[in-house]
N, C-alpha and C positions, 0 to 999 in steps of 0.2 A: 162863515163869521159872519155873526152881520153887524150894521154901523156901529151898535153898541156894545161888542164885545160877548155877545152872547153865541155857543157855541152852539150848533145842531152835528147830530150823525150822519149827516148825509148833505150834501153838494147841493142836491136838488132841495130840498127841504126851506123853502123860503117863507112859511107860516112858521116854522121853530118847533115842528109838532115835535120833534126829537131833539129838543131840548136837553143838552148832556152838564152845563154851566156856563159860567162868567167869568173874561177874563181880567174884569175889574176886581174881581172877587177872588180868585186862583189863577194859579199858572196853567199854561196848557195842557203839561203832562200832568199835573193833579186834576185836571178834568179828564183827561186819558185815561188816568188809572182811578177814577171814584167809582164807587160802586154801580151807579145808575149806567154807567160805560160799559163797566165791565160785564153786567147779565146780558146788556143786549148782545155785545160780541159772543159771549159764550150761547147765546140762542141761533143765533146766524152761523157760529159754528156747527152747530147740532145741528145744523137745517131746519131748526124750528120759527125761521122769520115770520113764518103767517100768524103768530102769536103775538111778534109785535106792531108797529105804527109801519113795518117797511110792508107787511102783507099790499097784496097788488103792483109792487114797484117790480118793472122791467128789470132792474139792475140787481134783485133781491141776491142771487147766489153769488154775483160777479165777485170774484178777489182777486187783489194786488197782492202778492206776497211780499212787496217793497213798500208798501203803507207804512210800517214802523220806522223805517229809516228816512221816510218822505217828511214823518209827522216831525219827527227830533228835528231835521234840519231847518222845518218851518217855526215848529217852538222856534228855536234859538233866533231866527230872523222878528218874530211876533214880540218874545221877549224883548229881545235887542230895543225895537221900536216903542216899546210901551215906557221902559226905563228914560227913553230919550223924551218920551213927551211929558212922562212925569218932570223931567228936572227941568223941563220950560215952564213948567207953571207956579 
């Protein structure tokens, strides 16, 4: 996640080449379930990562089966923090 709420599919994507959405516009689970993210995950699961911007990455086919659980926990924390920030405004 970037300083301005933009979400990338990759923690090493510092240039946001794989931008999937923005937390200012959508909740994290909406971003996770959007068309762009689903298409990327489908290609990665089908081992077609070379057809994506992930090509050449040393971590291309590393898969963590707990990622969905971690994402839900992270989403709760981020959404709670965003609500707190909006209340302060």
